[in-house]
PASE-87356 format. One record per residue (C-alpha): z negated, x, y; residue in one letter; residue number from 1. Coordinates in steps of 0.1 Angstrom, whole numbers. Example, Ala and Ser with C-alpha at 12.3 -4.5 7.8 and 13.67 -1.06 7.14 Angstrom:
pt c3 = -78 | c1 = 123 | c2 = -45 | code = A | pos = 1
pt c3 = -71 | c1 = 137 | c2 = -11 | code = S | pos = 2
# end
This chain:
pt c3 = -3 | c1 = -1 | c2 = 5 | code = M | pos = 1
pt c3 = -8 | c1 = 27 | c2 = 21 | code = S | pos = 2
pt c3 = 23 | c1 = 43 | c2 = 20 | code = T | pos = 3
pt c3 = 44 | c1 = 11 | c2 = 27 | code = G | pos = 4
pt c3 = 25 | c1 = 5 | c2 = 57 | code = K | pos = 5
pt c3 = 31 | c1 = 44 | c2 = 66 | code = D | pos = 6
pt c3 = 67 | c1 = 39 | c2 = 68 | code = K | pos = 7
pt c3 = 64 | c1 = 5 | c2 = 83 | code = L | pos = 8
pt c3 = 49 | c1 = 19 | c2 = 108 | code = R | pos = 9
pt c3 = 76 | c1 = 47 | c2 = 113 | code = Q | pos = 10
pt c3 = 101 | c1 = 24 | c2 = 114 | code = V | pos = 11
pt c3 = 82 | c1 = -1 | c2 = 140 | code = I | pos = 12
pt c3 = 71 | c1 = 27 | c2 = 162 | code = F | pos = 13
pt c3 = 93 | c1 = 60 | c2 = 155 | code = G | pos = 14
pt c3 = 123 | c1 = 68 | c2 = 177 | code = V | pos = 15
pt c3 = 136 | c1 = 99 | c2 = 153 | code = N | pos = 16
pt c3 = 145 | c1 = 74 | c2 = 123 | code = T | pos = 17
pt c3 = 177 | c1 = 58 | c2 = 119 | code = P | pos = 18
pt c3 = 152 | c1 = 28 | c2 = 104 | code = A | pos = 19
pt c3 = 133 | c1 = 33 | c2 = 134 | code = G | pos = 20
pt c3 = 165 | c1 = 33 | c2 = 157 | code = K | pos = 21
pt c3 = 178 | c1 = 4 | c2 = 138 | code = A | pos = 22
pt c3 = 145 | c1 = -17 | c2 = 147 | code = F | pos = 23
pt c3 = 145 | c1 = -11 | c2 = 180 | code = D | pos = 24
pt c3 = 181 | c1 = -21 | c2 = 184 | code = V | pos = 25
pt c3 = 177 | c1 = -56 | c2 = 168 | code = S | pos = 26
pt c3 = 147 | c1 = -61 | c2 = 187 | code = L | pos = 27
pt c3 = 165 | c1 = -53 | c2 = 221 | code = L | pos = 28
pt c3 = 192 | c1 = -78 | c2 = 210 | code = I | pos = 29
pt c3 = 164 | c1 = -105 | c2 = 207 | code = L | pos = 30
pt c3 = 152 | c1 = -96 | c2 = 237 | code = I | pos = 31
pt c3 = 185 | c1 = -99 | c2 = 258 | code = L | pos = 32
pt c3 = 192 | c1 = -133 | c2 = 237 | code = A | pos = 33
pt c3 = 155 | c1 = -149 | c2 = 250 | code = S | pos = 34
pt c3 = 163 | c1 = -140 | c2 = 286 | code = I | pos = 35
pt c3 = 198 | c1 = -154 | c2 = 282 | code = T | pos = 36
pt c3 = 184 | c1 = -188 | c2 = 268 | code = I | pos = 37
pt c3 = 158 | c1 = -188 | c2 = 297 | code = L | pos = 38
pt c3 = 187 | c1 = -184 | c2 = 326 | code = M | pos = 39
pt c3 = 210 | c1 = -212 | c2 = 308 | code = L | pos = 40
pt c3 = 181 | c1 = -232 | c2 = 306 | code = E | pos = 41
pt c3 = 179 | c1 = -236 | c2 = 341 | code = S | pos = 42
pt c3 = 217 | c1 = -249 | c2 = 349 | code = V | pos = 43
pt c3 = 213 | c1 = -283 | c2 = 343 | code = Q | pos = 44
pt c3 = 247 | c1 = -290 | c2 = 332 | code = E | pos = 45
pt c3 = 242 | c1 = -266 | c2 = 297 | code = I | pos = 46
pt c3 = 208 | c1 = -274 | c2 = 293 | code = N | pos = 47
pt c3 = 221 | c1 = -305 | c2 = 292 | code = T | pos = 48
pt c3 = 242 | c1 = -301 | c2 = 262 | code = R | pos = 49
pt c3 = 227 | c1 = -278 | c2 = 246 | code = W | pos = 50
pt c3 = 192 | c1 = -281 | c2 = 251 | code = K | pos = 51
pt c3 = 184 | c1 = -288 | c2 = 217 | code = S | pos = 52
pt c3 = 202 | c1 = -255 | c2 = 203 | code = S | pos = 53
pt c3 = 182 | c1 = -235 | c2 = 230 | code = F | pos = 54
pt c3 = 151 | c1 = -251 | c2 = 217 | code = F | pos = 55
pt c3 = 152 | c1 = -243 | c2 = 182 | code = K | pos = 56
pt c3 = 167 | c1 = -209 | c2 = 193 | code = L | pos = 57
pt c3 = 137 | c1 = -202 | c2 = 213 | code = D | pos = 58
pt c3 = 109 | c1 = -210 | c2 = 189 | code = W | pos = 59
pt c3 = 128 | c1 = -188 | c2 = 162 | code = I | pos = 60
pt c3 = 133 | c1 = -158 | c2 = 183 | code = I | pos = 61
pt c3 = 94 | c1 = -164 | c2 = 190 | code = T | pos = 62
pt c3 = 88 | c1 = -164 | c2 = 154 | code = G | pos = 63
pt c3 = 103 | c1 = -130 | c2 = 151 | code = L | pos = 64
pt c3 = 83 | c1 = -116 | c2 = 180 | code = F | pos = 65
pt c3 = 52 | c1 = -133 | c2 = 168 | code = T | pos = 66
pt c3 = 56 | c1 = -111 | c2 = 134 | code = I | pos = 67
pt c3 = 67 | c1 = -84 | c2 = 151 | code = E | pos = 68
pt c3 = 34 | c1 = -82 | c2 = 173 | code = Y | pos = 69
pt c3 = 11 | c1 = -90 | c2 = 143 | code = L | pos = 70
pt c3 = 31 | c1 = -59 | c2 = 122 | code = L | pos = 71
pt c3 = 20 | c1 = -33 | c2 = 155 | code = R | pos = 72
pt c3 = -10 | c1 = -47 | c2 = 152 | code = I | pos = 73
pt c3 = -14 | c1 = -42 | c2 = 113 | code = W | pos = 74
pt c3 = 1 | c1 = -9 | c2 = 107 | code = T | pos = 75
pt c3 = -15 | c1 = 9 | c2 = 142 | code = S | pos = 76
pt c3 = -37 | c1 = 32 | c2 = 136 | code = E | pos = 77
pt c3 = -55 | c1 = 24 | c2 = 165 | code = R | pos = 78
pt c3 = -53 | c1 = -12 | c2 = 168 | code = K | pos = 79
pt c3 = -72 | c1 = -18 | c2 = 201 | code = R | pos = 80
pt c3 = -58 | c1 = 11 | c2 = 217 | code = R | pos = 81
pt c3 = -21 | c1 = -8 | c2 = 208 | code = Y | pos = 82
pt c3 = -37 | c1 = -42 | c2 = 217 | code = I | pos = 83
pt c3 = -46 | c1 = -31 | c2 = 249 | code = L | pos = 84
pt c3 = -19 | c1 = -6 | c2 = 261 | code = S | pos = 85
pt c3 = 5 | c1 = -16 | c2 = 288 | code = F | pos = 86
pt c3 = 34 | c1 = -23 | c2 = 262 | code = Y | pos = 87
pt c3 = 8 | c1 = -46 | c2 = 238 | code = G | pos = 88
pt c3 = -2 | c1 = -69 | c2 = 262 | code = L | pos = 89
pt c3 = 37 | c1 = -69 | c2 = 273 | code = I | pos = 90
pt c3 = 43 | c1 = -79 | c2 = 234 | code = D | pos = 91
pt c3 = 15 | c1 = -106 | c2 = 233 | code = L | pos = 92
pt c3 = 23 | c1 = -122 | c2 = 272 | code = F | pos = 93
pt c3 = 60 | c1 = -123 | c2 = 255 | code = A | pos = 94
pt c3 = 48 | c1 = -149 | c2 = 229 | code = I | pos = 95
pt c3 = 22 | c1 = -169 | c2 = 246 | code = L | pos = 96
pt c3 = 44 | c1 = -189 | c2 = 269 | code = P | pos = 97
pt c3 = 63 | c1 = -207 | c2 = 241 | code = T | pos = 98
pt c3 = 28 | c1 = -214 | c2 = 223 | code = Y | pos = 99
pt c3 = 17 | c1 = -228 | c2 = 256 | code = L | pos = 100
pt c3 = 47 | c1 = -247 | c2 = 262 | code = S | pos = 101
pt c3 = 34 | c1 = -271 | c2 = 240 | code = L | pos = 102
pt c3 = 3 | c1 = -277 | c2 = 256 | code = F | pos = 103
pt c3 = 14 | c1 = -272 | c2 = 294 | code = F | pos = 104
pt c3 = 47 | c1 = -288 | c2 = 306 | code = V | pos = 105
pt c3 = 66 | c1 = -261 | c2 = 328 | code = G | pos = 106
pt c3 = 49 | c1 = -227 | c2 = 309 | code = S | pos = 107
pt c3 = 81 | c1 = -217 | c2 = 293 | code = Q | pos = 108
pt c3 = 94 | c1 = -207 | c2 = 326 | code = A | pos = 109
pt c3 = 68 | c1 = -179 | c2 = 323 | code = L | pos = 110
pt c3 = 90 | c1 = -162 | c2 = 296 | code = A | pos = 111
pt c3 = 109 | c1 = -145 | c2 = 319 | code = A | pos = 112
pt c3 = 80 | c1 = -112 | c2 = 314 | code = I | pos = 113
pt c3 = 101 | c1 = -108 | c2 = 278 | code = R | pos = 114
pt c3 = 124 | c1 = -89 | c2 = 305 | code = V | pos = 115
pt c3 = 95 | c1 = -59 | c2 = 309 | code = L | pos = 116
pt c3 = 101 | c1 = -54 | c2 = 271 | code = R | pos = 117
pt c3 = 137 | c1 = -40 | c2 = 278 | code = L | pos = 118
pt c3 = 118 | c1 = -13 | c2 = 288 | code = L | pos = 119
pt c3 = 119 | c1 = 1 | c2 = 250 | code = R | pos = 120
pt c3 = 153 | c1 = 6 | c2 = 260 | code = V | pos = 121
pt c3 = 145 | c1 = 42 | c2 = 266 | code = L | pos = 122
pt c3 = 132 | c1 = 48 | c2 = 232 | code = R | pos = 123
pt c3 = 166 | c1 = 36 | c2 = 222 | code = V | pos = 124
pt c3 = 188 | c1 = 56 | c2 = 245 | code = L | pos = 125
pt c3 = 166 | c1 = 89 | c2 = 236 | code = K | pos = 126
pt c3 = 157 | c1 = 89 | c2 = 271 | code = L | pos = 127
pt c3 = 117 | c1 = 93 | c2 = 265 | code = V | pos = 128
pt c3 = 118 | c1 = 119 | c2 = 287 | code = Q | pos = 129
pt c3 = 119 | c1 = 99 | c2 = 319 | code = F | pos = 130
pt c3 = 89 | c1 = 84 | c2 = 308 | code = M | pos = 131
pt c3 = 68 | c1 = 111 | c2 = 317 | code = G | pos = 132
pt c3 = 86 | c1 = 110 | c2 = 352 | code = A | pos = 133
pt c3 = 72 | c1 = 67 | c2 = 350 | code = A | pos = 134
pt c3 = 37 | c1 = 80 | c2 = 339 | code = N | pos = 135
pt c3 = 36 | c1 = 105 | c2 = 370 | code = K | pos = 136
pt c3 = 43 | c1 = 79 | c2 = 395 | code = L | pos = 137
pt c3 = 20 | c1 = 52 | c2 = 380 | code = R | pos = 138
pt c3 = -7 | c1 = 79 | c2 = 383 | code = A | pos = 139
pt c3 = 2 | c1 = 88 | c2 = 415 | code = A | pos = 140
pt c3 = 3 | c1 = 46 | c2 = 428 | code = L | pos = 141
pt c3 = -34 | c1 = 46 | c2 = 411 | code = K | pos = 142
pt c3 = -45 | c1 = 77 | c2 = 432 | code = T | pos = 143
pt c3 = -34 | c1 = 63 | c2 = 462 | code = S | pos = 144
pt c3 = -40 | c1 = 30 | c2 = 454 | code = S | pos = 145
pt c3 = -75 | c1 = 30 | c2 = 478 | code = Q | pos = 146
pt c3 = -58 | c1 = 45 | c2 = 505 | code = K | pos = 147
pt c3 = -30 | c1 = 21 | c2 = 504 | code = I | pos = 148
pt c3 = -55 | c1 = -8 | c2 = 502 | code = I | pos = 149
pt c3 = -72 | c1 = 9 | c2 = 531 | code = V | pos = 150
pt c3 = -40 | c1 = 5 | c2 = 550 | code = F | pos = 151
pt c3 = -30 | c1 = -30 | c2 = 541 | code = L | pos = 152
pt c3 = -65 | c1 = -40 | c2 = 555 | code = F | pos = 153
pt c3 = -55 | c1 = -24 | c2 = 587 | code = F | pos = 154
pt c3 = -20 | c1 = -41 | c2 = 586 | code = I | pos = 155
pt c3 = -37 | c1 = -77 | c2 = 580 | code = M | pos = 156
pt c3 = -58 | c1 = -73 | c2 = 609 | code = I | pos = 157
pt c3 = -30 | c1 = -67 | c2 = 633 | code = V | pos = 158
pt c3 = -15 | c1 = -93 | c2 = 618 | code = S | pos = 159
pt c3 = -41 | c1 = -114 | c2 = 626 | code = I | pos = 160
pt c3 = -51 | c1 = -103 | c2 = 659 | code = F | pos = 161
pt c3 = -9 | c1 = -103 | c2 = 671 | code = V | pos = 162
pt c3 = -7 | c1 = -137 | c2 = 656 | code = G | pos = 163
pt c3 = -38 | c1 = -150 | c2 = 679 | code = T | pos = 164
pt c3 = -25 | c1 = -134 | c2 = 710 | code = L | pos = 165
pt c3 = 10 | c1 = -149 | c2 = 701 | code = M | pos = 166
pt c3 = -6 | c1 = -180 | c2 = 701 | code = F | pos = 167
pt c3 = -22 | c1 = -173 | c2 = 734 | code = M | pos = 168
pt c3 = 9 | c1 = -166 | c2 = 749 | code = I | pos = 169
pt c3 = 41 | c1 = -185 | c2 = 737 | code = E | pos = 170
pt c3 = 19 | c1 = -219 | c2 = 724 | code = G | pos = 171
pt c3 = 29 | c1 = -245 | c2 = 702 | code = R | pos = 172
pt c3 = 61 | c1 = -259 | c2 = 725 | code = E | pos = 173
pt c3 = 82 | c1 = -224 | c2 = 715 | code = H | pos = 174
pt c3 = 73 | c1 = -235 | c2 = 674 | code = G | pos = 175
pt c3 = 41 | c1 = -214 | c2 = 671 | code = F | pos = 176
pt c3 = 19 | c1 = -243 | c2 = 665 | code = T | pos = 177
pt c3 = -8 | c1 = -227 | c2 = 642 | code = S | pos = 178
pt c3 = -25 | c1 = -195 | c2 = 640 | code = I | pos = 179
pt c3 = -17 | c1 = -188 | c2 = 603 | code = P | pos = 180
pt c3 = 20 | c1 = -199 | c2 = 609 | code = R | pos = 181
pt c3 = 20 | c1 = -168 | c2 = 636 | code = I | pos = 182
pt c3 = 2 | c1 = -147 | c2 = 610 | code = I | pos = 183
pt c3 = 34 | c1 = -155 | c2 = 589 | code = Y | pos = 184
pt c3 = 58 | c1 = -148 | c2 = 617 | code = W | pos = 185
pt c3 = 36 | c1 = -108 | c2 = 623 | code = A | pos = 186
pt c3 = 40 | c1 = -102 | c2 = 587 | code = I | pos = 187
pt c3 = 77 | c1 = -107 | c2 = 589 | code = V | pos = 188
pt c3 = 79 | c1 = -94 | c2 = 620 | code = T | pos = 189
pt c3 = 58 | c1 = -59 | c2 = 612 | code = L | pos = 190
pt c3 = 78 | c1 = -54 | c2 = 576 | code = T | pos = 191
pt c3 = 112 | c1 = -58 | c2 = 597 | code = T | pos = 192
pt c3 = 123 | c1 = -91 | c2 = 573 | code = V | pos = 193
pt c3 = 128 | c1 = -109 | c2 = 603 | code = G | pos = 194
pt c3 = 137 | c1 = -143 | c2 = 592 | code = Y | pos = 195
pt c3 = 144 | c1 = -157 | c2 = 627 | code = G | pos = 196
pt c3 = 124 | c1 = -188 | c2 = 617 | code = D | pos = 197
pt c3 = 104 | c1 = -186 | c2 = 642 | code = I | pos = 198
pt c3 = 108 | c1 = -163 | c2 = 679 | code = A | pos = 199
pt c3 = 88 | c1 = -157 | c2 = 709 | code = P | pos = 200
pt c3 = 106 | c1 = -172 | c2 = 741 | code = Q | pos = 201
pt c3 = 88 | c1 = -156 | c2 = 765 | code = T | pos = 202
pt c3 = 90 | c1 = -120 | c2 = 783 | code = T | pos = 203
pt c3 = 56 | c1 = -112 | c2 = 775 | code = L | pos = 204
pt c3 = 59 | c1 = -126 | c2 = 736 | code = G | pos = 205
pt c3 = 92 | c1 = -106 | c2 = 735 | code = Q | pos = 206
pt c3 = 76 | c1 = -77 | c2 = 744 | code = L | pos = 207
pt c3 = 47 | c1 = -82 | c2 = 719 | code = L | pos = 208
pt c3 = 73 | c1 = -88 | c2 = 692 | code = A | pos = 209
pt c3 = 87 | c1 = -53 | c2 = 699 | code = M | pos = 210
pt c3 = 55 | c1 = -34 | c2 = 700 | code = V | pos = 211
pt c3 = 54 | c1 = -55 | c2 = 664 | code = L | pos = 212
pt c3 = 92 | c1 = -40 | c2 = 652 | code = M | pos = 213
pt c3 = 83 | c1 = -5 | c2 = 660 | code = I | pos = 214
pt c3 = 51 | c1 = -5 | c2 = 641 | code = M | pos = 215
pt c3 = 68 | c1 = -21 | c2 = 611 | code = G | pos = 216
pt c3 = 88 | c1 = 11 | c2 = 605 | code = Y | pos = 217
pt c3 = 50 | c1 = 24 | c2 = 600 | code = G | pos = 218
pt c3 = 47 | c1 = -2 | c2 = 572 | code = V | pos = 219
pt c3 = 75 | c1 = 15 | c2 = 552 | code = I | pos = 220
pt c3 = 66 | c1 = 51 | c2 = 556 | code = A | pos = 221
pt c3 = 28 | c1 = 54 | c2 = 554 | code = V | pos = 222
pt c3 = 26 | c1 = 43 | c2 = 517 | code = P | pos = 223
pt c3 = 56 | c1 = 59 | c2 = 505 | code = T | pos = 224
pt c3 = 42 | c1 = 90 | c2 = 524 | code = G | pos = 225
pt c3 = 10 | c1 = 82 | c2 = 506 | code = L | pos = 226
pt c3 = 23 | c1 = 80 | c2 = 469 | code = V | pos = 227
pt c3 = 47 | c1 = 111 | c2 = 478 | code = T | pos = 228
pt c3 = 19 | c1 = 133 | c2 = 485 | code = A | pos = 229
pt c3 = -3 | c1 = 123 | c2 = 449 | code = D | pos = 230
pt c3 = 33 | c1 = 130 | c2 = 428 | code = L | pos = 231
pt c3 = 38 | c1 = 165 | c2 = 448 | code = V | pos = 232
pt c3 = -1 | c1 = 174 | c2 = 441 | code = R | pos = 233
pt c3 = 4 | c1 = 162 | c2 = 401 | code = Q | pos = 234
pt c3 = 32 | c1 = 183 | c2 = 399 | code = N | pos = 235
pt c3 = 14 | c1 = 214 | c2 = 412 | code = A | pos = 236
pt c3 = -20 | c1 = 205 | c2 = 392 | code = D | pos = 237
pt c3 = 6 | c1 = 197 | c2 = 359 | code = K | pos = 238
pt c3 = 25 | c1 = 236 | c2 = 363 | code = D | pos = 239
pt c3 = -9 | c1 = 248 | c2 = 365 | code = S | pos = 240
pt c3 = -28 | c1 = 234 | c2 = 338 | code = T | pos = 241
pt c3 = 4 | c1 = 220 | c2 = 318 | code = N | pos = 242
pt c3 = -18 | c1 = 195 | c2 = 302 | code = S | pos = 243
pt c3 = 6 | c1 = 164 | c2 = 287 | code = E | pos = 244
pt c3 = 5 | c1 = 160 | c2 = 250 | code = R | pos = 245
pt c3 = 38 | c1 = 146 | c2 = 235 | code = T | pos = 246
pt c3 = 36 | c1 = 121 | c2 = 205 | code = C | pos = 247
pt c3 = 60 | c1 = 129 | c2 = 178 | code = N | pos = 248
pt c3 = 62 | c1 = 93 | c2 = 164 | code = L | pos = 249
pt c3 = 67 | c1 = 75 | c2 = 200 | code = C | pos = 250
pt c3 = 78 | c1 = 102 | c2 = 224 | code = G | pos = 251
pt c3 = 50 | c1 = 90 | c2 = 246 | code = N | pos = 252
pt c3 = 39 | c1 = 123 | c2 = 268 | code = T | pos = 253
pt c3 = 14 | c1 = 99 | c2 = 287 | code = N | pos = 254
pt c3 = -14 | c1 = 122 | c2 = 269 | code = N | pos = 255
pt c3 = -42 | c1 = 140 | c2 = 281 | code = T | pos = 256
pt c3 = -50 | c1 = 174 | c2 = 267 | code = A | pos = 257
pt c3 = -81 | c1 = 159 | c2 = 251 | code = S | pos = 258
pt c3 = -60 | c1 = 133 | c2 = 237 | code = S | pos = 259
pt c3 = -68 | c1 = 128 | c2 = 197 | code = K | pos = 260
pt c3 = -48 | c1 = 98 | c2 = 194 | code = Y | pos = 261
pt c3 = -15 | c1 = 84 | c2 = 211 | code = C | pos = 262
pt c3 = -24 | c1 = 61 | c2 = 237 | code = F | pos = 263
pt c3 = 9 | c1 = 39 | c2 = 227 | code = E | pos = 264
pt c3 = 12 | c1 = 39 | c2 = 187 | code = C | pos = 265
pt c3 = -21 | c1 = 52 | c2 = 180 | code = G | pos = 266
pt c3 = -7 | c1 = 81 | c2 = 160 | code = T | pos = 267
pt c3 = -35 | c1 = 111 | c2 = 155 | code = K | pos = 268
pt c3 = -22 | c1 = 139 | c2 = 176 | code = L | pos = 269
pt c3 = -10 | c1 = 175 | c2 = 163 | code = D | pos = 270
# end
């Protein structure tokens, strides 16, 4: 039994065997089919004609995803680590909407989360080396998250302050009917989106809007600079420590020097 379980684990989590590649390719086809069905169901003319077929196909695909998810848990050496990992959670959330649709109408649309499972295409196309770059970006975002939160908090204060001033300057007669609505305008202007559904009419209001637009460039530049600085710092630390460990089975590079098991598939690291 253990030998068969090990072979099955190599097929499900492995990337270096023909069987493992065939398994991942088949999985990607099912994911694409599921997403295609979800999109076609949103077209009323098509859904009216093929609703019954879409319903059956969706349940078949969900059943296959459920079997795959249970097999991943069964074959994983560190079950808890897989269940709580990024891919483990995505695999779970990919099958939940169909079951929830039995109790909550409309929850089937949440199946769009299955598109995240396409990240496994990196394994099929042997682009695992790029996962290292993705892991670096994720770590940089995590490191700079507190700085970004402080920055966003400052932006919110500015939006509330400017919104209150604009409410006093423009007034309801120019479309600025309430402070929450003006805060919406301030955020749209500050992020340089500029829908144009609300616009100041007075000279003082337009001057304040100009100041807010100029500040908008900082909204884009500051978070980008924070993340970039952390990326540069991580590259410098990696060059000095070279602490990443790669799993020979699934190719995951998001393992620290002290890791004994792979964070992705739970395989014991050499």
